[in-house]
C-alpha positions in Angstrom: -158.7 153.5 19.8 -156.3 156.1 18.2 -155.3 156.3 14.6 -152.0 155.3 13.5 -149.7 158.2 12.3 -148.2 155.6 9.6 -149.5 153.2 7.4 -147.7 149.9 7.5 -146.4 148.5 4.3 -144.4 145.8 5.5 -144.6 144.2 9.0 -142.8 140.8 10.3 -143.2 140.1 14.0 -140.2 137.5 14.3 -137.5 136.4 16.9 -133.9 136.2 15.7 -131.5 135.4 18.2 -127.7 135.4 17.8 -124.7 136.4 20.2 -126.9 138.2 22.4 -128.7 140.0 19.6 -132.5 139.4 19.2 -134.4 141.0 16.2 -138.2 141.4 17.4 -139.8 143.4 14.5 -139.1 144.5 10.7 -141.6 147.0 9.6 -141.9 149.5 6.7 -143.8 152.4 7.6 -145.1 155.6 5.1 -145.8 158.6 7.2 -149.5 160.0 7.4 -149.7 163.8 7.8 -149.7 163.7 11.4 -147.2 164.0 14.3 -145.6 161.2 16.1 -146.1 162.4 19.9 -143.0 161.6 21.9 -142.9 158.1 23.4 -140.4 155.3 24.4 -140.1 151.6 24.2 -138.4 148.9 26.5 -136.4 147.7 23.4 -133.8 149.7 21.0 -134.9 150.4 17.7 -133.3 151.4 14.4 -135.1 154.2 12.0 -134.1 154.4 8.3 -135.4 157.0 6.1 -135.8 155.4 2.7 -137.4 158.4 0.8 -139.3 161.6 2.0 -138.4 164.3 4.7 -139.2 164.6 8.4 -138.0 166.2 11.6 -136.9 162.9 13.7 -136.6 163.8 17.7 -134.4 161.5 19.7 -134.0 162.4 23.2 -133.4 166.2 23.6 -131.9 166.5 19.9 -134.0 167.7 16.8 -132.6 166.6 13.0 -134.0 167.0 9.7 -134.3 163.4 8.4 -133.8 162.7 4.7 -133.4 159.5 2.5 -130.5 157.6 3.8 -130.3 158.9 7.4 -130.3 156.1 10.1 -131.1 156.9 13.8 -130.3 154.7 16.7 -132.7 154.7 19.6 -131.9 152.7 22.8 -134.3 151.4 24.9 -136.0 153.9 27.3 -135.3 156.9 25.0 -137.8 159.3 24.0 -138.6 160.0 20.3 -141.0 161.3 18.1 -141.9 162.8 14.6 -143.0 166.0 12.8 -143.8 165.9 8.7 -141.5 168.7 7.1 -142.1 169.0 3.6 -144.3 167.8 0.9 -143.0 164.3 1.0 -144.4 161.9 3.4 -141.4 159.7 4.5 -141.1 155.8 4.0 -139.1 154.4 6.9 -137.7 151.1 7.6 -138.2 150.3 11.5 -136.3 147.4 13.2 -137.2 146.4 16.8 -134.4 144.9 18.6 -132.6 144.1 21.9 -129.0 143.5 22.9 -126.9 142.0 25.7 -126.4 144.9 28.5 -123.0 145.1 28.0 -123.4 145.4 23.9 -126.4 147.9 24.2 -126.3 150.7 21.8 -126.0 154.6 22.4 -128.5 157.0 20.4 -126.9 157.8 17.6 -127.3 158.7 13.7 -125.3 158.2 10.7 -125.8 158.4 6.7 -126.1 155.2 4.6 -124.5 156.0 1.3 -126.9 155.6 -2.1 -125.2 152.3 -3.0 -125.9 150.8 0.3 -129.2 152.2 0.4 -130.0 151.1 -3.1 -129.0 147.1 -2.0 -131.3 147.5 0.9 -134.3 148.7 -1.3 -133.4 145.5 -3.3 -133.3 143.3 -0.2 -136.3 144.6 1.1 -138.1 143.9 -2.0 -137.7 140.3 -1.2 -139.5 140.1 1.9 -143.2 139.5 2.1 -145.2 142.3 3.2 -147.2 140.0 6.0 -147.5 135.8 6.2 -145.4 132.9 7.2 -141.6 133.5 6.2 -139.5 130.7 4.4 -136.0 130.0 5.2 -134.8 132.2 2.4 -136.6 135.2 3.7 -134.7 135.2 7.2 -131.4 135.1 5.1 -132.6 138.4 3.5 -133.8 139.9 6.7 -130.6 138.7 8.5 -128.8 140.2 5.7 -130.4 143.7 6.2 -129.7 143.7 9.7 -126.3 143.3 8.9 -125.9 146.1 6.8 -127.5 148.6 9.3 -125.6 147.0 12.5 -122.2 145.5 11.0 -119.0 147.2 11.2 -118.9 147.7 7.3 -122.5 149.1 7.3 -121.7 152.6 6.2 -120.4 151.5 3.0 -121.4 148.9 0.2 -121.2 145.4 0.6 -117.6 144.2 -0.4 -117.3 143.4 -4.1 -116.2 140.4 -5.7 -112.9 140.3 -7.1 -112.0 143.4 -9.5 -111.8 141.1 -12.7 -114.9 139.2 -12.4 -117.2 142.0 -11.1 -116.1 144.2 -13.5 -116.7 142.0 -16.2 -120.2 140.8 -15.0 -121.0 144.3 -13.7 -120.4 145.6 -17.8 -122.1 142.7 -18.9 -125.2 143.0 -17.0 -125.5 146.5 -18.6 -126.9 145.1 -21.9 -130.1 143.4 -22.5 -128.7 140.2 -23.0 -130.4 137.2 -20.7 -128.9 136.1 -17.8 -128.2 132.9 -18.6 -125.8 134.4 -21.8 -124.5 136.7 -19.3 -123.2 134.1 -17.2 -121.9 132.1 -20.0 -119.9 135.2 -21.4 -118.7 135.4 -18.1 -117.2 131.9 -18.1 -119.7 130.3 -15.7 -122.7 128.3 -15.2 -125.9 130.9 -14.1 -126.2 128.9 -10.8 -122.5 128.9 -10.1 -121.9 132.6 -10.9 -125.1 133.4 -8.5 -123.9 131.5 -5.5 -120.4 133.3 -6.2 -121.6 136.9 -6.1 -124.0 135.9 -3.2 -121.0 134.4 -1.2 -118.7 137.5 -2.1 -121.1 140.5 -2.4 -124.1 139.4 -0.7 -126.3 139.8 -4.5 -127.4 137.2 -6.8 -126.9 137.6 -10.7 -130.4 139.0 -10.9 -130.3 141.1 -7.8 -127.4 142.8 -9.0 -129.0 143.2 -12.5 -131.5 144.8 -10.6 -129.5 147.3 -8.4 -127.6 148.5 -11.9 -131.0 149.0 -13.4 -132.2 150.7 -10.3 -128.9 153.2 -10.2 -129.6 154.1 -13.9 -133.2 154.7 -13.2 -132.7 156.9 -10.4 -130.0 158.7 -12.4 -132.6 159.4 -15.0 -135.3 160.5 -12.8 -132.7 163.1 -11.5 -132.2 164.3 -14.8 -135.1 163.8 -17.3 -137.9 166.3 -17.3 -140.6 163.6 -17.1 -141.1 160.1 -15.8 -141.8 158.9 -19.2 -138.4 160.3 -20.6 -136.6 158.9 -17.7 -138.3 155.4 -18.3 -136.5 155.7 -21.6 -133.2 156.6 -20.8 -133.0 154.2 -18.3 -133.9 151.3 -21.2 -137.7 150.8 -20.7 -139.9 150.8 -23.4 -143.1 150.9 -21.5 -143.3 153.8 -19.0 -146.4 151.8 -17.1 -143.9 148.9 -16.9 -141.3 151.2 -15.6 -143.2 152.6 -12.7 -144.9 149.0 -11.3 -140.7 147.8 -11.7 -139.4 150.6 -9.8 -142.1 149.9 -7.0 -141.2 146.6 -6.4 -137.4 147.8 -5.9 -138.1 150.9 -3.7 -141.6 150.4 -2.4 -142.8 153.8 -4.1 -143.6 155.0 -7.7 -141.0 157.0 -9.9 -143.1 160.3 -9.1 -143.2 160.1 -5.4 -139.6 159.0 -5.4 -139.0 162.2 -7.5 -141.1 164.2 -5.5 -138.6 163.3 -2.4 -135.9 164.6 -3.8 -134.0 167.7 -2.4 -134.9 170.7 -4.1 
């Protein structure tokens, strides 16, 4: 039996059907230092590069792929992968089928950083394996919606500017979440439901997204991971490394290594 060219980090084999769309599998893969030979499937695939760099082949086209690059691969389309650079890619792969009239064409687009951060936060909530709960299905469908929906190229719609701006500013402080909610004029559960309904993220997930944006900015600018942790408001670099990995699936050092030169 041949060795896989990737290391599965998250694998959920599922079947979700709605309006002619069938989701078969959601997988998070870390590529190994080997090529993926050209192959094809009887189902369609979405491949989103979350970090690292590689050469993605789809049909006759070749493209250097980096964080935020999304490839749509229709059923029966030959595709493969070759390593490029020194950072092995981390990829989100969705296997799916669609009704004949809605079958996708081969395509490519960029996912902007804010939307990519939202996807990282959502994926961190999906169990790596085992039985899914109803809440897990909701999270997986939110991932699919951001990749396939008409607004998938941009971040989710924000709540009303006044509320969103007030909550965003309050979340930048170290205050407990219940105090943040009270200062915004809501009970914590009520505010979380309102934010989820209007923005797709609850209060805690929104704080994590803002902290992740701050951490990534610090990692781009600081000379070391330890200093980046301090700039992002983390006193313990080890805790920062564990938290960052939960959010993104990789360590701060690996994330920095995947940044374009």
